[in-house]
C-alpha positions in Angstrom: -14.8 13.4 5.2 -13.2 14.9 2.2 -10.9 18.0 2.1 -10.8 19.6 -1.5 -7.6 20.8 -2.9 -7.2 22.8 -5.8 -4.0 24.1 -7.6 -1.8 26.2 -5.4 -4.3 24.8 -2.4 -2.7 23.8 0.9 -4.2 21.5 3.7 -2.9 21.7 6.9 -2.9 18.2 9.1 -1.5 17.0 12.3 -0.1 13.6 13.7 -0.7 13.3 17.4 -0.5 10.4 19.7 -2.1 7.6 19.8 -3.9 8.3 16.6 -4.1 10.8 13.6 -6.4 13.6 14.1 -8.0 16.5 12.3 -9.9 18.7 14.4 -13.5 18.5 14.1 -13.3 15.4 11.8 -15.6 12.5 12.7 -16.4 9.3 10.9 -20.2 9.5 11.6 -19.9 6.8 14.4 -18.4 8.9 17.1 -14.7 7.5 16.5 -13.1 11.4 16.0 -10.0 11.0 14.0 -9.6 7.2 13.8 -10.1 7.7 10.0 -8.0 10.3 8.3 -9.8 12.5 5.9 -9.8 12.1 2.1 -8.0 14.6 0.2 -9.3 15.5 -3.4 -6.7 16.9 -5.5 -7.9 18.7 -8.4 -4.8 20.1 -9.4 -3.4 17.8 -12.4 -0.9 19.8 -14.3 -0.9 22.2 -11.5 0.9 21.7 -7.9 -0.2 21.6 -4.4 0.8 21.8 -0.9 0.4 19.3 2.0 1.5 20.8 5.4 1.5 18.9 8.7 2.6 19.2 12.3 4.4 16.6 14.2 2.6 16.6 17.6 4.2 13.4 18.7 5.4 13.1 22.1 9.4 13.7 22.1 11.3 10.2 22.4 14.9 10.7 23.8 16.3 7.4 25.5 17.5 5.7 22.1 17.7 8.1 19.3 20.8 10.0 20.4 24.0 9.6 18.3 27.0 7.9 20.1 29.7 10.3 18.7 28.0 13.3 18.9 27.4 13.9 15.3 25.6 10.8 13.7 23.0 8.7 14.5 22.6 4.7 14.2 24.4 2.3 11.7 24.1 3.5 8.4 25.2 0.9 5.6 24.9 3.8 3.2 27.7 5.6 4.9 29.6 2.5 5.3 29.6 2.4 9.2 28.3 4.3 12.1 27.8 7.9 10.8 24.6 9.0 8.9 20.9 8.8 9.4 19.6 5.8 8.2 19.6 2.5 10.2 17.7 -0.8 10.2 15.1 -1.8 12.8 12.3 -0.6 14.7 13.6 3.0 16.1 12.6 6.6 15.9 9.0 6.1 16.7 8.0 9.8 16.9 10.0 11.1 14.0 7.7 11.3 10.9 7.2 12.6 7.5 4.8 11.9 4.5 4.6 9.5 1.3 2.0 10.2 -1.3 1.6 6.4 -2.2 0.4 5.8 -5.6 0.7 9.6 -7.3 3.0 9.6 -10.3 5.0 12.5 -8.7 8.8 14.0 -8.6 10.6 11.8 -5.8 11.8 14.9 -4.4 14.9 13.9 -2.3 18.2 15.2 -3.7 20.3 13.4 -1.1 19.7 10.3 1.1 20.8 12.5 4.1 17.4 13.3 5.4 17.9 17.4 5.0 15.3 20.2 4.1 15.6 21.4 0.6 17.8 23.8 -0.2 17.2 26.9 2.2 13.9 25.3 3.4 14.5 25.3 6.9 13.3 28.4 8.7 15.3 29.5 12.0 18.8 28.2 13.1 19.2 24.7 11.7 19.8 22.3 14.4 23.1 20.2 14.4 22.3 16.4 14.2 23.0 16.0 17.8 20.5 18.5 18.7 17.8 17.1 16.3 17.8 13.9 17.8 18.8 14.5 21.6 17.5 17.9 22.6 14.2 18.1 24.0 14.3 21.5 24.3 15.0 22.3 20.8 12.4 25.0 19.2 9.7 23.3 17.9 8.9 26.5 15.7 10.7 24.5 12.8 9.4 24.9 9.3 10.9 22.3 6.6 10.3 22.9 2.9 10.3 19.7 1.1 9.5 19.1 -2.7 8.1 16.0 -4.4 7.5 12.8 -2.4 10.4 13.1 -0.4 10.6 10.5 2.4 14.1 11.0 3.3 13.4 14.0 5.6 11.7 13.7 9.1 10.0 16.2 11.7 11.5 16.6 15.1 8.8 15.5 17.7 7.2 18.0 19.7 8.2 17.7 23.6 5.5 19.3 25.5 2.1 19.5 23.9 0.1 21.6 23.9 2.5 24.4 25.1 4.5 24.4 21.8 3.5 23.9 18.3 5.5 20.9 16.7 7.8 20.8 13.9 6.4 21.6 10.5 7.0 19.8 7.1 5.4 21.5 4.2 5.6 19.3 0.9 5.4 21.0 -2.5 4.0 18.6 -5.2 4.1 19.3 -9.1 1.7 17.3 -10.9 1.9 16.7 -14.3 -0.8 15.2 -16.5 -2.1 12.7 -14.1 -4.5 9.7 -14.6 -7.7 10.0 -12.5 -7.6 7.5 -9.3 -7.2 6.7 -5.9 -3.7 7.0 -4.2 -3.1 7.4 -0.3 -1.1 9.1 2.1 0.6 8.0 5.2 3.8 8.4 7.2 7.4 6.9 5.9 10.1 7.5 8.3 12.4 4.5 8.0 12.2 2.4 11.2 8.4 3.7 12.7 6.4 3.3 9.4 5.1 0.0 11.0 4.3 1.9 14.5 2.5 4.9 12.9 0.9 3.6 9.5 -2.0 1.7 11.0 -3.9 4.8 12.1 -2.6 7.4 9.8 -3.6 6.3 6.2 -5.9 8.6 4.3 -7.2 8.7 0.8 -5.8 11.0 -1.9 -7.8 11.1 -4.8 -7.3 12.7 -8.4 -10.7 13.3 -9.6 -12.0 12.4 -13.1 -13.2 15.9 -13.2 -9.7 17.1 -13.9 -10.1 15.4 -17.3 -11.3 17.6 -20.3 -14.5 15.8 -20.8 -14.4 13.7 -17.9 -14.7 10.0 -18.7 -15.5 10.3 -22.1 -11.4 11.3 -22.5 -10.5 8.0 -20.5 -12.7 5.2 -22.2 -13.8 4.5 -25.7 -15.6 1.3 -27.1 -13.6 -1.9 -27.7 -15.6 -2.3 -30.8 -18.4 -0.9 -32.8 -20.4 -3.8 -31.7 -20.1 -2.9 -28.0 -20.6 0.9 -28.2 -23.8 0.6 -26.7 -22.5 -1.2 -23.8 -19.5 1.2 -23.5 -21.8 4.3 -23.4 -23.8 2.7 -20.7 -20.7 1.9 -18.6 -19.6 5.7 -19.3 -23.0 7.0 -18.0 -22.8 4.8 -14.7 -19.4 6.1 -14.2 -20.4 9.7 -15.0 -22.9 9.6 -12.1 -20.4 7.8 -9.7 -17.0 9.5 -10.5 -14.2 8.5 -8.5 -14.3 11.4 -6.6 -18.1 10.6 -5.3 -17.7 6.8 -5.1 -17.9 5.1 -2.1 -14.5 4.9 -0.5 -13.6 1.9 1.7 -10.5 2.3 3.6 -9.8 -1.3 5.4 -7.0 -0.8 8.3 -5.5 -3.4 10.4 -5.0 -2.9 14.1 -2.7 -5.5 15.6 -3.5 -6.4 18.9 -2.5 -10.1 18.8 0.4 -11.5 20.9 2.5 -14.3 20.5 3.3 -15.8 24.0 4.1 -19.1 25.6 4.4 -21.6 22.9 4.0 -19.3 20.1 7.0 -17.3 21.2 9.2 -20.2 19.7 7.6 -19.7 16.3 9.3 -17.7 13.7 9.5 -13.9 13.8 5.9 -12.5 13.7 7.2 -9.3 12.0 4.9 -7.2 14.0 5.0 -4.7 16.5 2.0 -5.7 19.1 -0.4 -3.0 20.2 -0.2 -4.6 23.7 2.0 -7.1 25.4 5.9 -6.8 25.7 7.6 -4.0 23.5 9.4 -5.3 20.7 13.0 -4.4 19.5 16.4 -4.2 21.4 16.3 -2.9 25.2 15.5 0.5 25.5 13.6 0.7 22.1 10.2 1.3 23.7 7.5 2.8 21.5 6.0 5.4 23.6 2.9 5.7 21.5 2.1 2.4 22.4 4.0 1.5 25.6 4.9 3.6 29.0 8.6 4.5 28.6 9.1 4.3 32.6 8.2 0.4 32.7 7.3 -0.9 29.3 3.8 -1.2 30.2 1.2 -1.0 27.3 -1.1 2.0 27.1 -3.8 -0.1 25.4 -5.5 -3.5 26.5 -7.3 -5.9 24.6 -8.5 -8.9 26.4 -9.3 -10.9 23.4 -5.8 -10.4 22.3 -6.8 -10.4 18.6 -6.3 -8.5 15.5 -8.8 -6.3 14.2 -9.9 -4.5 10.8 -11.8 -1.4 10.8 -13.6 0.2 7.6 -13.3 3.8 7.6 -12.4 3.7 11.2 -15.5 1.6 12.2 -15.8 -1.9 13.3 -18.1 -4.1 10.9 -20.0 -1.1 9.7 -23.2 -1.4 7.6 -22.9 -0.6 4.0 -26.3 -0.1 2.3 -26.9 -0.6 -1.6 -29.8 -1.1 -3.9 -30.3 -4.3 -5.7 -29.9 -4.6 -9.5 -28.0 -1.1 -9.4 -24.1 -0.9 -9.9 -22.5 0.8 -6.7 -18.8 2.0 -7.3 -16.4 1.1 -4.5 -12.8 2.1 -4.4 -11.2 -0.1 -1.6 -8.1 0.9 -0.1 -6.0 -1.7 1.9 -4.5 0.3 4.5 -2.9 -3.0 6.1 0.7 -2.6 6.9 1.1 -6.7 6.4 -1.3 -10.0 5.8 -3.7 -10.1 2.7 -7.2 -10.4 2.0 -9.5 -12.7 0.0 -13.0 -11.0 -0.2 -16.3 -12.2 -1.0 -19.6 -11.2 -0.3 -21.8 -13.8 1.8 -25.1 -14.6 2.7 -25.2 -16.3 6.1 -27.9 -19.1 7.1 -29.0 -19.4 10.8 -25.9 -21.2 11.9 -23.5 -18.3 10.5 -22.4 -20.5 7.3 -22.6 -19.1 3.8 -25.5 -19.9 1.9 -24.5 -22.6 -0.9 -24.9 -22.6 -3.6 -25.1 -18.6 -3.9 -22.4 -18.0 -6.3 -23.7 -15.1 -8.4 -25.9 -13.1 -5.7 -23.2 -10.4 -5.4 -20.6 -9.7 -8.3 -17.5 -7.7 -8.3 -16.4 -6.2 -11.6 -13.0 -4.5 -11.8 -12.3 -1.1 -13.3 -8.5 -0.5 -12.3 -6.2 -1.3 -9.7 -3.8 1.0 -7.8 -4.9 4.1 -9.5 -4.3 2.7 -12.8 -7.5 1.7 -15.3 -7.2 -1.9 -16.7 -6.6 -2.0 -20.3 -10.2 -3.2 -21.0 -13.0 -2.7 -18.5 -15.0 -4.0 -16.9 -13.3 -7.5 -15.7 -15.7 -9.9 -13.9 -13.2 -11.2 -11.3 -12.7 -14.9 -10.7 -10.2 -17.2 -8.8 -10.0 -21.0 -7.8 -8.0 -23.0 -5.3 -6.4 -25.2 -8.2 -7.1 -26.2 -11.6 -9.6 -28.6 -10.9 -11.8 -26.3 -8.9 -14.7 -24.0 -9.8 -14.0 -20.4 -10.0 -15.4 -18.1 -7.1 -16.0 -14.2 -7.7 -13.4 -12.5 -5.2 -11.2 -9.8 -4.8 -7.6 -10.5 -3.7 -5.9 -7.7 -2.0 -2.5 -7.3 -0.6 -1.3 -4.3 1.9 -1.3 -1.2 0.2 -3.5 -2.2 -2.8 -6.3 -0.3 -4.0 -9.0 -1.4 -6.6 -11.7 0.5 -8.1 -14.8 -1.9 -8.4 -18.4 -2.2 -9.7 -20.5 -4.1 -7.3 -24.1 -5.3 -7.9 -26.2 -7.6 -5.9 -29.4 -8.8 -8.1 -31.5 -10.0 -4.7 -32.4 -8.0 -2.0 -31.4 -9.0 1.5 -28.6 -8.8 4.1 -25.2 -10.1 3.3 -21.6 -9.8 4.8 -18.3 -8.4 3.4 -15.9 -11.1 4.5 -12.1 -12.4 4.2 -11.5 -15.9 4.5 -14.6 -17.4 3.0 -13.3 -17.6 -0.6 -11.2 -20.1 -2.4 -8.0 -19.4 -0.2 -6.5 -20.5 3.1 -3.4 -19.2 4.9 -0.8 -22.1 4.1 1.6 -22.4 7.0 3.7 -25.0 5.1 4.7 -21.9 2.9 5.1 -19.4 5.2 4.7 -19.5 9.0 5.2 -15.7 9.7 2.5 -13.4 10.6 3.1 -11.0 7.3 1.9 -13.4 4.9 -1.3 -14.9 6.8 -4.7 -14.4 4.9 -6.5 -12.3 7.4 -9.6 -14.2 8.7 -8.3 -17.7 7.8 -9.5 -20.2 10.1 -6.3 -21.8 10.2 -5.1 -18.6 12.7 -5.3 -18.6 16.3 -6.6 -16.8 17.9 -8.8 -15.9 15.0 -8.8 -12.1 13.8 -11.4 -10.2 16.1 -13.6 -9.8 12.9 -14.6 -13.5 13.0 -16.7 -12.8 15.9 -20.1 -11.7 14.5 -23.9 -11.8 15.7 -25.6 -14.5 14.2 -29.3 -15.7 15.3 -29.2 -13.5 18.2 -25.7 -14.8 19.4 -22.3 -13.7 19.0 -20.4 -16.7 17.1 -17.0 -17.5 16.1 -16.9 -17.7 12.2 -14.1 -19.6 10.0 -13.9 -16.1 8.2 -13.6 -12.5 9.2 -16.6 -10.2 8.8 -15.6 -6.9 7.6 -19.0 -5.2 7.0 -22.5 -5.8 6.8 -24.2 -5.2 3.4 -27.7 -4.2 3.5 -29.3 -4.9 0.0 -32.5 -3.0 -0.3 -35.1 -3.8 -2.9 -35.3 -1.8 -6.0 -38.4 0.5 -5.8 -41.3 -0.8 -8.3 -41.6 2.5 -10.0 -37.8 2.3 -11.1 -38.0 -1.4 -12.4 -36.7 -0.1 -15.5 -33.6 1.4 -14.1 -32.2 -2.0 -13.3 -28.6 -2.4 -14.7 -28.0 -5.2 -16.8 -24.6 -7.1 -16.1 -21.7 -6.0 -18.2 -20.0 -8.5 -20.1 -16.0 -8.0 -19.9 -14.1 -5.6 -21.8 -16.7 -3.4 -23.3 -14.6 -0.2 -23.0 -10.8 0.4 -24.0 -8.9 2.6 -21.6 -7.0 5.3 -23.5 -4.1 5.0 -21.7 -1.5 6.0 -24.3 -2.6 9.7 -23.5 -0.3 9.7 -20.7 3.3 9.3 -20.9 4.2 7.1 -18.1 1.3 4.6 -19.4 1.8 5.1 -23.0 3.6 1.4 -23.2 2.9 1.2 -27.0 5.6 3.8 -27.5 8.0 3.0 -24.9 11.8 3.4 -25.8 14.1 0.6 -25.3 14.3 -0.9 -21.8 17.2 -1.5 -19.6 16.9 -5.1 -18.0 17.5 -5.6 -14.5 16.6 -8.4 -11.9 15.9 -8.0 -8.2 14.9 -10.8 -5.7 13.5 -10.3 -2.1 15.9 -13.4 -1.3 12.9 -14.7 0.9 14.1 -17.0 3.8 13.7 -17.7 7.6 10.4 -19.3 7.1 9.1 -15.9 5.2 10.4 -13.8 7.7 13.6 -12.6 6.2 13.7 -10.0 3.4 17.0 -8.6 1.6 17.0 -7.0 -2.0 19.5 -9.2 -3.8 20.9 -10.3 -0.3 21.5 -6.7 0.8 19.6 -4.6 3.0 19.2 -0.4 2.4 21.5 -0.4 -0.5 21.7 2.3 -3.2 21.0 1.4 -6.8 22.0 4.0 -9.4 19.9 4.4 -12.4 20.1 6.4 -15.5 17.0 8.6 -16.0 18.3 9.3 -19.8 17.7 5.7 -20.5 14.1 6.3 -19.3 12.5 3.0 -19.5 13.1 -0.1 -17.4 12.3 -3.9 -17.3 12.6 -5.6 -14.1 12.5 -9.0 -13.3 11.1 -9.5 -9.7 11.0 -12.5 -7.5 9.8 -13.8 -4.5 6.4 -11.5 -4.6 4.5 -14.4 -3.2 5.9 -13.6 0.2 6.8 -10.0 -0.1 4.8 -7.2 -1.9 6.8 -5.1 -4.3 6.3 -1.4 -4.2 8.1 1.1 -6.1 7.7 4.8 -5.1 6.6 7.5 -7.6 5.3 5.4 -10.5 3.0 2.6 -11.4 4.7 -0.3 -13.1 3.2 -2.5 -15.8 3.2 -6.3 -15.8 4.8 -7.7 -18.9 4.8 -11.3 -17.8 3.2 -13.4 -15.0 4.1 -16.8 -13.5 1.7 -19.7 -14.1 1.0 -20.0 -10.4 -0.9 -16.5 -11.0 -2.2 -16.9 -14.5 -3.7 -20.3 -13.9 -5.5 -19.5 -10.8 -7.0 -15.9 -10.9 -7.5 -13.2 -13.3 -7.0 -10.6 -10.7 -3.8 -10.0 -12.4 -3.4 -10.0 -16.1 -0.2 -9.3 -18.4 -0.6 -5.8 -19.6 -1.9 -4.4 -16.3 -0.8 -1.6 -14.3 -0.2 -1.7 -10.5 1.6 0.1 -7.8 1.6 -2.6 -5.4 2.6 -6.2 -6.9 2.0 -9.4 -4.8 0.8 -12.8 -5.9 -0.1 -14.8 -2.5 -1.9 -17.4 -4.6 1.5 -18.8 -5.3 1.7 -20.0 -1.9 -1.2 -22.3 -2.3 -0.3 -26.2 -1.8 -1.6 -26.7 -5.5 -0.4 -23.5 -7.1 2.8 -25.5 -8.8 5.5 -23.9 -6.6 7.0 -26.0 -4.0 8.2 -23.9 -1.1 10.4 -25.1 1.8 9.9 -24.0 5.1 13.0 -21.8 5.4 12.6 -20.0 2.2 12.6 -20.0 -1.6 15.6 -22.0 -1.7 15.4 -25.8 -2.2 16.3 -28.6 0.1 19.5 -30.2 -1.4 22.2 -29.2 -4.2 23.5 -26.5 -2.3 27.2 -25.3 -2.8 28.0 -26.4 0.6 26.1 -29.8 0.4 22.8 -30.9 1.4 21.4 -27.6 2.6 17.9 -26.1 3.6 16.6 -23.5 1.3 17.5 -19.8 2.6 20.5 -21.0 4.1 24.0 -19.9 3.0 25.1 -21.3 -0.2 21.8 -22.9 -1.0 20.5 -22.3 -4.6 17.4 -19.7 -5.1 14.4 -21.5 -6.6 12.3 -19.4 -8.9 8.6 -19.6 -9.2 6.8 -16.5 -8.5 9.1 -13.9 -10.9 7.3 -11.5 -12.9 8.5 -8.8 -15.2 7.6 -5.3 -15.1 8.3 -2.3 -17.2 8.0 1.4 -16.1 9.0 4.7 -17.1 11.6 6.7 -15.2 10.9 10.8 -14.9 13.6 12.4 -17.4 14.6 15.5 -14.8 17.1 16.8 -17.3 14.3 18.2 -19.9 10.5 19.7 -19.4 7.4 17.2 -19.3 6.2 16.5 -22.6 3.0 18.4 -23.9 -0.1 16.5 -23.7 -3.9 17.3 -24.1 -5.1 15.9 -20.7 -5.1 19.2 -18.9 -7.9 21.9 -18.3 -6.3 25.1 -19.3 -2.4 25.8 -19.6 0.0 23.6 -17.7 1.7 25.5 -15.0 5.5 26.3 -15.7 7.7 23.6 -13.8 11.3 24.2 -12.0 14.0 24.4 -14.9 15.3 21.1 -15.9 18.5 19.9 -13.9 20.7 16.7 -13.7 21.0 16.8 -9.9 20.4 13.1 -8.8 17.0 12.4 -7.4 16.4 9.7 -4.6 13.3 7.5 -4.4 13.2 3.9 -3.4 11.3 0.4 -3.6 10.9 -2.0 -0.9 8.6 -5.0 0.6 5.5 -3.7 1.4 5.2 -5.8 4.3 6.1 -2.7 6.2 7.9 -4.3 9.1 10.2 -5.5 6.5 10.8 -2.1 5.1 11.5 -1.0 8.6 14.1 -3.7 9.0 15.6 -2.8 5.8 14.2 -4.5 3.0 14.5 -1.5 0.9 16.7 -0.4 -2.0 17.2 3.3 -2.6 17.0 4.2 -6.1 19.0 7.1 -7.3 18.0 9.0 -10.5 20.8 10.2 -12.4 20.6 11.7 -15.9 24.5 11.6 -17.0 25.3 8.1 -15.5 25.0 4.7 -16.6 22.7 2.3 -14.6 24.3 -0.4 -12.7 22.5 -3.6 -14.1 21.4 -5.2 -11.0 21.1 -9.1 -11.2 19.3 -11.3 -9.0 21.9 -13.9 -7.1 21.7 -17.6 -7.9 22.7 -18.5 -4.4 21.9 -17.2 -0.9 24.9 -15.4 0.3 
């Protein structure tokens, strides 16, 4: 279901336990509320509102401050006072993140407060907010921009009282059409809440004057006919009417017995023993009285749902392009997606390299510099290429799909060139979903073949039914596009006008991967503040350890300036010059990628300052192999947005420019790592010199 949203429009949503629901919404298969609705925001150059109530159950047993006016340990404050701590906690406090929008970060301080006088009623004390179950639920907190440092108090006794309400106001300047997503982002509970709360957030192509004509132009005169043909296909299937496929991961798998001695699984399982310190029982998943699970899953497997359904059927017409926008709503793990045809034994039909093809248009809400791009990957430099999509947690792709031969196919993960490589990473978050090396295999590896349920060496996400092109439509078959027939006119938006970027400030950030892939800390620190100067505007960042830890910067996309050989030599899923919002290179974990990883991290085995030390241990040198360079444009809060011509009508006035610092963040998008503190809070200043962050050469 899609909820339209025009300028000054608003949508009311609700968080409930155990799932995110909207009244009367069904995904068509009877699972009401398993899939959050898509929001189509036709409000570029305008503003819109999203208001939601927190109807989750109140949780009082571990959130109360110990000294009456503070909650938890906050490294930002240098001790046990403040709000932000690390670890799985505050399971029923929540907020909202607009993942993928180029939008104002909103927060004017890191202290979880409403904006200005934006709290309706008597403002509670810190103690009451976290401990008083009788605190009035009639609260309205006004929030500006993508502020994920506020949260909503949980309701105590549903449905007697209404839950606390957050009302987000989003100013949206001229914005490239694309698919973003919204989900909760309260530090400490993101990994618990996100699996069932993600929804698509779409900036439509109809928001452009002239639609796709405004966005694309022929790459050359010779390619004008093909570019026009591509634009005609996109006009008939604009982003807002494309096939939205959201893939969500539900983590029912448990690590018990012999597995309990393995490295941390980086997860909060839905069943089994509760994670975290004593008393930190998630009331969404476990009974608080005795810690027993609320859900059961005899198979003990992980599951992937498409739009809330298990292994649904996607119907297409042969020889015609179908536009898909895929959202990877996983909180961890990655996907190697192909379309396969199975024989009677459940094995892929070989050879079948071109029965169906993926041609990429854009990634993470940003069009490729030239479109389309036929995606190809290979296991090593001596292997043949395969047409596949490599997606990590939080990635979105805009892709044209075409199958030339009618028949029944399956959309799968784990049948492409890649497999999970436990020699490089032993923790759950960097597993390839569906890989045969994972035991027990994900639930999607079970699939009916030949009248029997079979265990396949890959995960089946959906059945793809390709119907014949009707004889009367034989002349309507789509000829396959060569790559790059159109150029995307990205220079029309200030934040992607890389041809005219100002001089950049150079910085380096490393996720300091260690502990078998299970440890992540930004430059050796957790939950730190990094000061940036928005007077500088442009930044060039070297980012390391993206093979293990997906990089996500809030409130803006980034552009890949340089890529490591381990990515460029194996796949064209990423190319220098592409825009991204989630940057991850799991192919660099492959045995023949050119990178050599030790089992405990990205350091090497000898030569440390303290002698012969394993990688990732204190004092050992950091090995660099998967580093890349990113550039991005910070918002200039001390000046109004520059005028551009992408808006229909008159641009709505923005708030007066000011130099109040604004707070956003970047973090590892293996979401349990965000909860555990692999986060850098970014403070935007218009009158302060930036701290020139440097990547450590040795593990602390």
